[in-house]
Backbone as numpy.savetxt, mean C-alpha at the origin, in Angstrom:
# Nx Ny Nz CAx CAy CAz Cx Cy Cz
-19.28 -28.74 -6.11 -20.12 -27.55 -6.11 -19.24 -26.31 -6.11
-19.54 -25.37 -7.01 -18.75 -24.14 -7.11 -18.93 -23.29 -5.86
-17.84 -22.65 -5.44 -17.91 -21.78 -4.28 -18.60 -20.47 -4.63
-19.30 -19.92 -3.63 -19.88 -18.58 -3.81 -18.75 -17.57 -3.94
-18.84 -16.64 -4.88 -17.77 -15.64 -5.01 -17.62 -14.82 -3.74
-16.41 -14.39 -3.49 -16.15 -13.53 -2.35 -16.72 -12.14 -2.62
-17.28 -11.48 -1.60 -17.90 -10.15 -1.81 -16.87 -9.05 -1.96
-16.05 -9.19 -2.99 -14.89 -8.30 -3.18 -14.84 -7.83 -4.63
-14.60 -6.54 -4.80 -14.27 -5.97 -6.11 -12.76 -5.74 -6.15
-12.10 -6.32 -7.12 -10.65 -6.15 -7.28 -10.40 -5.06 -8.30
-9.60 -4.06 -7.93 -9.28 -2.94 -8.81 -7.81 -3.05 -9.20
-7.56 -3.17 -10.50 -6.19 -3.27 -11.03 -5.95 -2.08 -11.96
-5.08 -1.18 -11.53 -4.68 -0.06 -12.38 -3.51 -0.52 -13.24
-3.63 -0.35 -14.57 -2.62 -0.89 -15.47 -2.19 0.17 -16.48
-0.88 0.33 -16.60 -0.33 1.24 -17.62 0.83 0.53 -18.31
0.69 0.28 -19.60 1.71 -0.44 -20.35 2.16 -1.70 -19.61
1.17 -2.49 -19.22 1.39 -3.68 -18.39 1.19 -4.97 -19.17
1.37 -4.93 -20.47 1.16 -6.10 -21.31 1.94 -7.32 -20.80
3.14 -7.10 -20.32 4.02 -8.20 -19.91 3.60 -8.83 -18.58
3.04 -8.03 -17.67 2.79 -8.53 -16.31 1.32 -8.72 -15.96
0.42 -8.12 -16.74 -1.00 -8.15 -16.36 -1.58 -9.56 -16.38
-1.20 -10.38 -17.33 -1.74 -11.74 -17.41 -1.49 -12.54 -16.15
-0.24 -12.65 -15.69 0.02 -13.36 -14.44 -0.70 -12.74 -13.23
-0.81 -11.40 -13.21 -1.52 -10.75 -12.11 -2.98 -11.19 -12.08
-3.65 -11.16 -13.23 -5.05 -11.58 -13.30 -5.20 -13.07 -12.96
-4.28 -13.88 -13.43 -4.34 -15.31 -13.12 -4.29 -15.53 -11.61
-3.44 -14.77 -10.91 -3.32 -14.93 -9.46 -4.59 -14.50 -8.74
-5.32 -13.55 -9.31 -6.59 -13.11 -8.72 -7.68 -14.15 -8.94
-7.80 -14.61 -10.17 -8.88 -15.53 -10.51 -8.67 -16.92 -9.91
-7.45 -17.21 -9.46 -7.17 -18.50 -8.82 -7.50 -18.50 -7.34
-7.92 -17.37 -6.79 -8.26 -17.31 -5.36 -9.49 -18.19 -5.08
-9.50 -18.79 -3.92 -10.63 -19.62 -3.49 -11.14 -19.09 -2.15
-12.37 -18.50 -2.15 -13.25 -18.29 -3.29 -12.74 -17.15 -4.17
-13.14 -17.14 -5.45 -12.73 -16.06 -6.34 -13.51 -14.79 -6.03
-12.97 -13.63 -6.37 -13.70 -12.37 -6.14 -14.91 -12.27 -7.05
-15.94 -11.56 -6.60 -17.16 -11.41 -7.38 -16.95 -10.48 -8.57
-15.99 -9.57 -8.49 -15.79 -8.59 -9.56 -14.31 -8.28 -9.71
-13.84 -8.23 -10.94 -12.46 -7.84 -11.23 -12.51 -6.73 -12.28
-11.95 -5.57 -11.94 -11.96 -4.40 -12.83 -10.53 -4.03 -13.16
-10.21 -3.99 -14.45 -8.91 -3.49 -14.92 -9.13 -2.11 -15.51
-8.40 -1.13 -15.00 -8.47 0.22 -15.55 -7.20 0.45 -16.37
-7.37 0.50 -17.70 -6.25 0.75 -18.61 -6.02 2.25 -18.67
-4.94 2.69 -18.03 -4.67 4.11 -17.87 -3.90 4.67 -19.07
-4.52 4.59 -20.25 -3.92 5.17 -21.45 -2.72 4.41 -21.97
-2.71 3.08 -21.84 -1.57 2.28 -22.32 -1.40 2.40 -23.82
-0.15 2.25 -24.26 0.15 2.26 -25.70 0.61 0.90 -26.19
0.54 -0.10 -25.33 0.91 -1.47 -25.72 -0.34 -2.34 -25.75
-0.19 -3.63 -25.53 -1.32 -4.56 -25.62 -2.01 -4.83 -24.30
-1.96 -3.90 -23.36 -2.59 -4.11 -22.06 -4.07 -4.44 -22.18
-4.80 -3.69 -23.00 -6.24 -3.92 -23.14 -6.53 -5.30 -23.71
-5.73 -5.74 -24.65 -5.94 -7.06 -25.25 -5.71 -8.17 -24.23
-4.72 -8.00 -23.38 -4.46 -9.00 -22.34 -5.66 -9.10 -21.40
-6.16 -7.95 -20.94 -7.32 -7.96 -20.04 -8.53 -8.58 -20.72
-8.73 -8.27 -22.00 -9.88 -8.77 -22.73 -9.85 -10.26 -22.95
-8.71 -10.89 -22.78 -8.60 -12.33 -22.97 -9.09 -13.12 -21.76
-9.40 -12.45 -20.67 -9.87 -13.11 -19.45 -11.38 -12.93 -19.33
-12.15 -14.01 -19.50 -13.61 -13.90 -19.40 -14.04 -13.35 -18.04
-15.01 -12.46 -18.07 -15.57 -11.92 -16.83 -14.84 -10.72 -16.28
-13.66 -10.42 -16.79 -12.91 -9.26 -16.31 -13.46 -8.01 -16.98
-13.78 -6.99 -16.19 -14.30 -5.73 -16.72 -13.13 -4.81 -17.07
-13.14 -4.29 -18.27 -12.06 -3.41 -18.73 -12.61 -2.00 -18.92
-11.94 -1.04 -18.28 -12.28 0.38 -18.44 -11.06 1.10 -18.97
-11.22 1.80 -20.08 -10.12 2.56 -20.64 -10.26 4.05 -20.34
-9.14 4.72 -20.15 -9.16 6.15 -19.94 -7.84 6.75 -20.40
-7.80 8.06 -20.60 -6.55 8.72 -20.91 -5.61 8.61 -19.71
-4.33 8.64 -19.99 -3.35 8.49 -18.93 -3.46 9.62 -17.91
-3.74 9.23 -16.65 -3.89 10.21 -15.58 -3.10 9.84 -14.33
-2.41 8.70 -14.35 -1.65 8.28 -13.19 -2.38 7.25 -12.35
-1.66 6.58 -11.45 -2.23 5.45 -10.70 -3.39 5.82 -9.78
-3.33 6.99 -9.16 -4.41 7.37 -8.24 -5.73 7.53 -8.98
-5.70 8.27 -10.09 -6.91 8.47 -10.87 -7.43 7.15 -11.42
-6.53 6.27 -11.83 -6.95 4.97 -12.36 -7.63 4.14 -11.28
-7.04 4.11 -10.10 -7.67 3.35 -9.00 -9.01 3.96 -8.63
-9.11 5.28 -8.63 -10.39 5.92 -8.31 -11.47 5.55 -9.33
-11.09 5.44 -10.60 -12.04 4.99 -11.61 -12.53 3.58 -11.27
-11.62 2.72 -10.86 -12.01 1.37 -10.47 -12.90 1.34 -9.24
-12.60 2.22 -8.28 -13.43 2.29 -7.05 -14.85 2.68 -7.42
-15.00 3.64 -8.32 -16.34 4.07 -8.72 -17.12 2.96 -9.42
-16.41 2.05 -10.06 -17.07 0.94 -10.76 -17.34 -0.25 -9.85
-16.81 -0.22 -8.62 -16.94 -1.37 -7.71 -18.39 -1.56 -7.27
-18.79 -2.82 -7.18 -20.16 -3.15 -6.79 -20.23 -3.93 -5.49
-19.09 -4.31 -4.92 -19.06 -5.18 -3.76 -18.75 -4.42 -2.47
-19.08 -5.00 -1.31 -18.84 -4.29 -0.05 -17.36 -4.15 0.33
-16.51 -4.94 -0.28 -15.07 -4.83 -0.05 -14.37 -4.53 -1.36
-13.30 -3.71 -1.30 -12.50 -3.39 -2.48 -11.05 -3.79 -2.18
-10.47 -4.55 -3.10 -9.06 -4.94 -3.00 -8.29 -4.34 -4.16
-7.03 -4.01 -3.92 -6.19 -3.42 -4.95 -5.07 -4.38 -5.34
-4.72 -4.34 -6.61 -3.56 -5.10 -7.09 -2.89 -4.28 -8.18
-1.61 -3.99 -8.00 -0.86 -3.34 -9.06 -0.60 -4.37 -10.16
-0.61 -3.93 -11.40 -0.55 -4.86 -12.53 0.77 -5.61 -12.63
1.79 -5.20 -11.89 3.05 -5.93 -11.92 3.28 -6.77 -10.66
2.25 -6.92 -9.83 2.35 -7.76 -8.63 1.50 -9.02 -8.78
1.62 -9.92 -7.82 0.87 -11.17 -7.81 0.27 -11.40 -6.43
-0.93 -11.94 -6.38 -1.48 -12.42 -5.11 -1.05 -13.85 -4.87
-0.67 -14.16 -3.65 -0.37 -15.54 -3.28 -1.67 -16.29 -3.00
-1.66 -17.61 -3.16 -2.87 -18.40 -2.87 -3.36 -18.17 -1.45
-4.68 -18.10 -1.29 -5.27 -17.92 0.03 -5.34 -16.49 0.50
-4.91 -15.54 -0.32 -4.85 -14.14 0.10 -6.23 -13.64 0.53
-7.22 -13.75 -0.35 -8.56 -13.24 -0.02 -9.20 -14.02 1.12
-9.08 -15.33 1.10 -9.72 -16.16 2.13 -9.21 -15.79 3.52
-7.91 -15.59 3.64 -7.33 -15.22 4.93 -7.88 -13.88 5.41
-7.91 -12.90 4.52 -8.35 -11.57 4.94 -9.84 -11.55 5.27
-10.65 -12.24 4.51 -12.08 -12.27 4.80 -12.37 -12.99 6.10
-11.56 -13.99 6.44 -11.72 -14.67 7.73 -11.46 -13.70 8.87
-10.44 -12.87 8.72 -10.16 -11.85 9.75 -11.29 -10.84 9.82
-11.80 -10.43 8.66 -12.91 -9.47 8.65 -14.12 -10.02 9.40
-14.34 -11.33 9.31 -15.45 -11.93 10.04 -15.23 -11.92 11.54
-13.96 -12.05 11.96 -13.64 -12.04 13.39 -13.54 -10.64 13.96
-13.24 -9.67 13.10 -13.02 -8.30 13.56 -13.92 -7.34 12.77
-15.19 -7.31 13.10 -16.12 -6.46 12.33 -15.81 -4.97 12.45
-15.01 -4.59 13.43 -14.67 -3.17 13.59 -13.58 -2.73 12.61
-12.89 -3.66 11.99 -11.78 -3.31 11.09 -12.31 -2.68 9.80
-11.67 -1.59 9.39 -12.07 -0.93 8.14 -11.11 -1.27 7.00
-9.93 -1.77 7.35 -8.90 -2.06 6.36 -8.10 -3.26 6.82
-7.77 -4.14 5.88 -6.94 -5.31 6.18 -5.81 -5.38 5.17
-4.62 -5.72 5.66 -3.46 -5.78 4.77 -2.57 -6.95 5.20
-1.38 -7.03 4.62 -0.48 -8.12 4.95 0.93 -7.82 4.55
1.79 -8.80 4.69 3.18 -8.66 4.28 3.32 -9.01 2.80
4.53 -8.83 2.29 4.80 -9.16 0.90 6.21 -9.72 0.77
6.44 -10.42 -0.33 7.76 -10.97 -0.63 8.12 -10.57 -2.06
9.38 -10.75 -2.41 9.83 -10.39 -3.75 9.86 -11.56 -4.72
9.70 -12.78 -4.22 9.64 -13.95 -5.07 8.47 -14.81 -4.63
8.01 -15.69 -5.53 6.86 -16.55 -5.22 7.27 -17.83 -4.53
8.53 -17.95 -4.11 9.00 -19.20 -3.51 8.65 -19.26 -2.03
7.35 -19.14 -1.73 6.84 -19.24 -0.36 6.19 -20.61 -0.21
6.61 -21.45 0.76 6.03 -22.79 0.87 4.55 -22.73 1.19
3.79 -23.64 0.57 2.35 -23.69 0.78 1.90 -25.11 1.08
0.85 -25.22 1.85 0.21 -26.51 2.06 -0.61 -26.86 0.83
-1.04 -28.10 0.68 -1.83 -28.48 -0.49 -3.13 -27.69 -0.64
-3.68 -27.18 0.47 -4.93 -26.44 0.36 -4.71 -24.99 -0.08
-3.43 -24.63 -0.31 -3.14 -23.31 -0.84 -2.83 -22.26 0.20
-2.99 -22.58 1.49 -2.69 -21.59 2.53 -1.21 -21.58 2.84
-0.66 -20.39 3.05 0.75 -20.28 3.38 1.02 -21.00 4.70
2.21 -21.59 4.82 2.54 -22.38 6.00 2.95 -21.52 7.19
3.23 -20.27 6.95 3.66 -19.40 8.05 2.54 -19.26 9.08
2.89 -19.11 10.38 1.86 -18.96 11.39 1.05 -17.68 11.17
-0.21 -17.74 11.53 -1.11 -16.62 11.26 -1.21 -15.74 12.50
-0.54 -14.62 12.48 -0.63 -13.66 13.57 -1.11 -12.34 12.99
-1.73 -11.54 13.84 -2.32 -10.28 13.40 -1.79 -9.13 14.24
-1.70 -7.96 13.62 -1.33 -6.74 14.33 -2.43 -5.72 14.11
-2.98 -5.20 15.21 -4.01 -4.17 15.12 -3.32 -2.81 15.11
-3.65 -1.99 14.12 -2.98 -0.71 13.93 -3.98 0.43 13.90
-3.63 1.53 14.55 -4.48 2.71 14.55 -3.83 3.86 13.79
-4.47 5.01 13.86 -4.02 6.19 13.13 -2.56 6.54 13.45
-2.21 6.57 14.73 -0.85 6.97 15.10 0.19 6.01 14.53
-0.11 4.71 14.55 0.82 3.72 14.00 1.10 3.99 12.53
0.06 4.35 11.79 0.23 4.59 10.36 0.85 5.94 10.07
0.68 6.90 10.98 1.34 8.19 10.80 2.85 8.03 10.96
3.27 7.16 11.84 4.70 6.93 12.07 5.33 6.24 10.87
4.59 5.35 10.21 5.15 4.63 9.07 4.03 4.06 8.22
4.17 4.18 6.91 3.25 3.51 6.00 3.58 2.03 6.01
2.73 1.22 6.61 3.03 -0.19 6.82 2.43 -1.10 5.76
1.73 -0.54 4.79 0.99 -1.37 3.85 1.47 -1.19 2.42
1.69 -2.30 1.73 1.92 -2.29 0.30 0.55 -2.39 -0.36
0.27 -1.54 -1.33 -1.09 -1.37 -1.85 -1.72 -2.68 -2.31
-0.94 -3.55 -2.93 -1.50 -4.79 -3.47 -1.96 -5.76 -2.39
-1.61 -5.49 -1.12 -2.07 -6.36 -0.03 -3.38 -5.87 0.59
-3.83 -4.67 0.22 -4.88 -3.99 0.98 -6.29 -4.38 0.52
-7.15 -4.61 1.51 -8.58 -4.85 1.32 -9.31 -3.85 2.21
-10.21 -3.04 1.62 -10.87 -1.95 2.34 -12.38 -2.04 2.16
-13.10 -1.63 3.20 -14.56 -1.54 3.08 -14.91 -0.46 2.04
-15.80 -0.78 1.13 -16.17 0.17 0.07 -16.77 1.44 0.65
-17.56 1.30 1.71 -18.20 2.47 2.30 -17.16 3.41 2.92
-16.06 2.84 3.39 -14.98 3.67 3.95 -14.27 4.43 2.85
-14.01 3.76 1.72 -13.40 4.45 0.59 -14.27 5.60 0.11
-15.58 5.38 0.07 -16.50 6.43 -0.35 -16.45 7.61 0.62
-16.44 7.30 1.91 -16.40 8.35 2.93 -15.08 9.13 2.89
-13.98 8.44 2.56 -12.66 9.08 2.56 -12.38 9.82 1.26
-13.09 9.47 0.20 -12.89 10.18 -1.06 -11.86 9.57 -1.99
-11.34 8.36 -1.70 -10.40 7.71 -2.60 -9.00 8.30 -2.55
-8.20 7.97 -3.56 -6.81 8.41 -3.63 -6.71 9.85 -4.12
-5.71 10.56 -3.66 -5.49 11.95 -4.06 -4.42 11.98 -5.16
-4.80 12.25 -6.43 -3.81 12.25 -7.51 -2.69 13.27 -7.32
-2.93 14.30 -6.54 -1.89 15.30 -6.31 -0.74 14.76 -5.46
-0.95 13.61 -4.85 0.05 13.03 -3.96 0.66 11.76 -4.53
0.56 11.54 -5.84 1.12 10.31 -6.42 2.55 10.11 -5.95
2.79 8.96 -5.34 4.05 8.68 -4.67 3.84 8.49 -3.18
2.86 9.21 -2.62 2.48 9.05 -1.21 0.97 8.90 -1.09
0.30 8.70 -2.23 -1.17 8.66 -2.26 -1.75 7.51 -1.46
-1.05 6.37 -1.44 -1.56 5.23 -0.70 -1.50 5.50 0.81
-0.37 5.98 1.28 -0.19 6.30 2.69 -1.25 7.30 3.15
-1.46 8.33 2.34 -2.46 9.35 2.65 -3.85 8.72 2.82
-4.22 7.81 1.93 -5.55 7.19 2.01 -5.66 6.29 3.22
-4.62 5.51 3.51 -4.71 4.63 4.69 -4.87 5.46 5.97
-4.21 6.61 6.03 -4.37 7.48 7.21 -5.81 7.95 7.35
-6.41 8.35 6.24 -7.80 8.81 6.31 -8.73 7.67 6.69
-8.45 6.48 6.20 -9.26 5.31 6.59 -9.12 5.03 8.08
-7.90 5.16 8.59 -7.64 4.83 9.99 -8.33 5.78 10.96
-8.77 6.94 10.48 -9.53 7.84 11.33 -10.97 7.34 11.52
-11.39 6.38 10.69 -12.74 5.84 10.77 -12.81 4.49 11.46
-11.64 3.91 11.76 -11.63 2.62 12.43 -10.26 1.98 12.33
-10.04 0.87 13.03 -8.72 0.24 13.05 -8.41 -0.53 11.77
-7.13 -0.72 11.54 -6.65 -1.57 10.45 -6.04 -2.82 11.06
-6.10 -3.92 10.32 -5.51 -5.18 10.78 -4.50 -5.63 9.74
-3.29 -5.90 10.19 -2.25 -6.42 9.31 -1.99 -7.88 9.64
-2.16 -8.74 8.65 -1.84 -10.15 8.78 -0.34 -10.31 8.57
0.35 -10.86 9.56 1.80 -10.87 9.53 2.37 -12.07 8.78
1.82 -12.33 7.62 2.36 -13.34 6.70 2.30 -12.76 5.28
3.12 -13.25 4.36 3.09 -12.73 2.99 1.77 -13.06 2.29
1.22 -12.05 1.64 0.01 -12.22 0.84 0.24 -11.89 -0.64
1.36 -11.22 -0.92 1.60 -10.67 -2.26 3.06 -10.86 -2.65
3.28 -11.10 -3.94 4.61 -11.02 -4.51 4.75 -9.64 -5.13
5.64 -8.85 -4.57 5.87 -7.48 -5.04 7.00 -7.50 -6.05
6.69 -7.08 -7.26 7.69 -7.09 -8.32 8.16 -5.66 -8.56
9.35 -5.39 -8.10 9.92 -4.05 -8.09 10.26 -3.59 -9.51
9.69 -2.46 -9.92 9.99 -1.90 -11.24 10.95 -0.73 -11.07
12.09 -0.73 -11.79 13.10 0.32 -11.60 12.62 1.71 -11.95
11.53 1.83 -12.72 11.05 3.16 -13.11 9.85 3.61 -12.28
9.51 2.88 -11.24 8.33 3.20 -10.46 8.49 4.46 -9.62
7.33 4.93 -9.11 7.34 6.14 -8.28 8.25 5.98 -7.07
8.33 4.76 -6.53 9.08 4.56 -5.29 10.58 4.72 -5.49
11.04 4.82 -6.74 12.47 4.98 -6.99 12.89 6.45 -7.03
11.95 7.37 -7.08 12.25 8.79 -7.17 12.19 9.38 -5.76
13.31 9.30 -5.04 13.33 9.74 -3.64 12.97 11.21 -3.47
13.53 12.12 -4.27 13.14 13.53 -4.08 11.64 13.74 -4.25
11.04 13.07 -5.23 9.60 13.20 -5.44 8.83 12.66 -4.24
9.25 11.50 -3.74 8.59 10.92 -2.57 8.69 11.86 -1.37
9.85 12.44 -1.19 10.06 13.35 -0.06 9.13 14.55 -0.15
9.04 15.14 -1.35 8.17 16.31 -1.51 6.71 15.94 -1.29
6.28 14.82 -1.85 4.88 14.40 -1.69 4.58 14.10 -0.21
5.54 13.48 0.46 5.34 13.17 1.87 5.17 14.44 2.69
6.00 15.43 2.44 5.90 16.68 3.18 4.57 17.37 2.93
4.12 17.36 1.67 2.82 17.95 1.36 1.72 17.26 2.16
1.77 15.93 2.19 0.76 15.17 2.92 0.82 15.44 4.42
2.04 15.42 4.98 2.17 15.59 6.43 1.80 17.00 6.88
2.16 18.00 6.10 1.77 19.37 6.47 0.26 19.54 6.41
-0.38 18.87 5.49 -1.84 18.90 5.44 -2.42 18.11 6.61
-1.76 17.01 6.95 -2.25 16.14 8.03 -2.18 16.84 9.38
-1.26 17.77 9.51 -1.08 18.49 10.77 -2.40 19.09 11.28
-3.26 19.51 10.36 -4.50 20.19 10.75 -5.59 19.21 11.21
-5.45 17.92 10.88 -6.47 16.97 11.29 -5.97 15.87 12.19
-4.72 16.01 12.66 -4.14 14.95 13.46 -4.76 14.87 14.85
-4.69 13.68 15.42 -5.15 13.48 16.80 -3.99 13.57 17.79
-2.77 13.80 17.28 -1.61 13.92 18.15 -1.50 15.33 18.71
-0.76 15.45 19.81 -0.44 16.77 20.33 0.51 17.47 19.37
0.67 18.78 19.54 1.57 19.53 18.67 3.00 19.00 18.77
3.44 18.71 20.00 4.80 18.18 20.19 4.92 16.78 19.60
3.90 15.97 19.82 3.92 14.61 19.28 3.99 14.60 17.77
3.23 15.48 17.14 3.24 15.53 15.68 4.59 16.07 15.18
5.14 17.08 15.86 6.44 17.64 15.46 7.53 16.57 15.53
7.45 15.72 16.54 8.45 14.66 16.68 8.33 13.64 15.54
7.09 13.29 15.17 6.88 12.36 14.06 7.36 12.99 12.76
7.05 14.27 12.56 7.49 14.96 11.35 9.02 14.98 11.26
9.67 15.23 12.40 11.13 15.23 12.43 11.69 13.86 12.07
11.06 12.82 12.60 11.48 11.45 12.28 11.44 11.19 10.78
10.40 11.66 10.12 10.31 11.42 8.68 11.39 12.19 7.92
11.72 13.40 8.38 12.85 14.11 7.79 14.13 13.29 7.96
14.35 12.76 9.15 15.58 12.03 9.43 15.70 10.77 8.59
14.59 10.06 8.42 14.69 8.81 7.65 14.96 9.10 6.17
14.46 10.21 5.66 14.77 10.57 4.28 16.21 11.08 4.16
16.68 11.78 5.17 18.08 12.22 5.15 19.00 11.00 5.04
18.68 9.96 5.80 19.47 8.73 5.76 19.30 8.02 4.41
18.07 7.98 3.90 17.82 7.32 2.61 18.60 8.00 1.48
18.62 9.33 1.49 19.38 10.06 0.47 20.87 9.76 0.60
21.36 9.68 1.82 22.77 9.40 2.03 23.13 8.02 1.51
22.30 7.02 1.81 22.55 5.66 1.36 22.42 5.53 -0.16
21.61 6.41 -0.76 21.43 6.39 -2.21 22.51 7.18 -2.94
23.49 7.68 -2.21 24.57 8.43 -2.84 24.14 9.82 -3.27
23.20 10.43 -2.54 22.72 11.77 -2.86 22.91 12.70 -1.65
24.16 12.94 -1.24 24.40 13.73 -0.02 23.88 15.15 -0.11
23.79 15.71 -1.33 23.27 17.07 -1.45 21.81 17.13 -1.02
21.05 16.06 -1.27 19.67 16.01 -0.80 19.63 15.83 0.72
20.57 15.06 1.27 20.65 14.92 2.72 20.85 16.28 3.38
21.76 17.07 2.82 22.00 18.40 3.36 20.74 19.27 3.24
20.02 19.11 2.14 18.78 19.87 1.97 17.74 19.51 3.01
17.64 18.22 3.35 16.68 17.79 4.38 17.06 18.37 5.73
18.33 18.31 6.07 18.77 18.84 7.37 18.56 20.35 7.44
18.72 21.01 6.30 18.45 22.45 6.26 16.95 22.70 6.49
16.12 21.87 5.91 14.67 21.98 6.10 14.29 21.79 7.56
14.93 20.84 8.22 14.67 20.61 9.65 14.99 21.86 10.44
16.11 22.48 10.13 16.52 23.69 10.87 15.57 24.85 10.59
15.23 25.07 9.31 14.37 26.19 8.96 12.96 26.03 9.49
12.50 24.76 9.63 11.15 24.50 10.14 11.08 24.54 11.66
12.21 24.82 12.32 12.22 24.88 13.78 12.08 23.53 14.44
12.54 22.48 13.77 12.37 21.12 14.30 13.65 20.57 14.94
14.72 21.34 14.93 16.01 20.82 15.41 15.90 20.33 16.86
15.10 21.00 17.67 14.99 20.59 19.08 14.29 19.24 19.26
13.61 18.78 18.20 12.93 17.50 18.28 13.77 16.34 17.76
14.98 16.64 17.24 15.82 15.60 16.67 16.18 14.52 17.68
16.64 14.86 18.91 16.99 13.78 19.85 15.80 12.86 20.15
14.62 13.43 20.40 13.46 12.60 20.69 13.05 11.74 19.51
13.12 12.30 18.29 12.77 11.53 17.10 13.78 10.43 16.83
15.06 10.72 17.08 16.10 9.71 16.85 15.95 8.54 17.81
15.73 8.84 19.09 15.61 7.78 20.09 14.27 7.05 19.98
13.21 7.82 19.75 11.88 7.21 19.75 11.51 6.48 18.48
12.09 6.91 17.34 11.67 6.34 16.05 12.82 5.80 15.20
13.87 6.62 15.00 14.92 6.23 14.07 15.69 5.00 14.56
16.13 5.00 15.81 16.91 3.86 16.30 16.09 2.57 16.31
14.83 2.57 16.81 14.03 1.34 16.71 13.81 0.88 15.27
13.63 1.82 14.36 13.45 1.49 12.95 14.68 0.79 12.39
15.86 1.35 12.66 17.10 0.74 12.18 17.34 -0.61 12.82
17.01 -0.73 14.11 17.15 -2.02 14.79 16.27 -3.09 14.17
15.05 -2.70 13.81 14.15 -3.64 13.17 14.66 -4.09 11.82
15.25 -3.16 11.05 15.82 -3.51 9.76 16.96 -4.52 9.92
17.81 -4.29 10.91 18.93 -5.21 11.14 18.42 -6.59 11.51
17.43 -6.65 12.40 16.89 -7.96 12.81 16.29 -8.71 11.62
15.57 -8.00 10.75 14.98 -8.67 9.58 16.05 -9.20 8.65
17.12 -8.43 8.47 18.20 -8.90 7.59 18.89 -10.12 8.17
19.06 -10.13 9.49 19.70 -11.28 10.13 18.83 -12.53 9.99
17.50 -12.35 10.11 16.61 -13.51 9.95 16.66 -14.05 8.53
16.73 -13.14 7.54 16.78 -13.59 6.14 18.12 -14.26 5.82
19.20 -13.75 6.47 20.53 -14.28 6.15 20.83 -15.58 6.83
């Protein structure tokens, strides 16, 4: 007997994704239960992206002029018909059991507005015959402050209540590069998020992606955080310390990327913004624990 489809609309924003879209769609349609709706938004591709999507029966294809990932995802959100919306970038893959795991958590935690998970860079994750990952299933409950300190979610892992997306207004195209983080923060003001601490997605890193342009990411992040200052639930000092931490982590990222002139620019921004007095607290409270966590993860992998 065929399984009832999962009450999920999957939104896939695709731009010149002819090479990767087929495997991405295959990973979605192989979910048990499968999603009730799959929408591919072709964001003005000039290759065979539309033809690839059209080869999959039941997949809805929407074409539009190139407007960027946020606008493409928003088009998909508007076309969604299900109570839950999941996102998948056209160059990523869902691992088996991704939807089933998240929907099980949603049933146990009706207060959750957003569910996400971890990701890996290769599909070599051991699985049981029933398709569920063998890693133990643990959950982390996250609130607004947790997400303000760090964007903990990769977009392709995220499942959100459709009514929450409607209330939040979707992705902000003006923030492309930090648009996902901005949306998760707005969602977290309406309820908690749950992160499943096992891999749900294979993240395929593209060298030309938004995440590779550090100066752009830094500027978009500052725009978002300065706007967030007016609606934050943190105290003025608490928010200033978090803002300082984000400056510090980008200063370090620029240094590691061989861009010391940008590091100097960040430190100058800290001084001009009057945040220098918050550097010790941000370093001890956020930067050192962050670096310690990175070291521990590398040691576990090695």
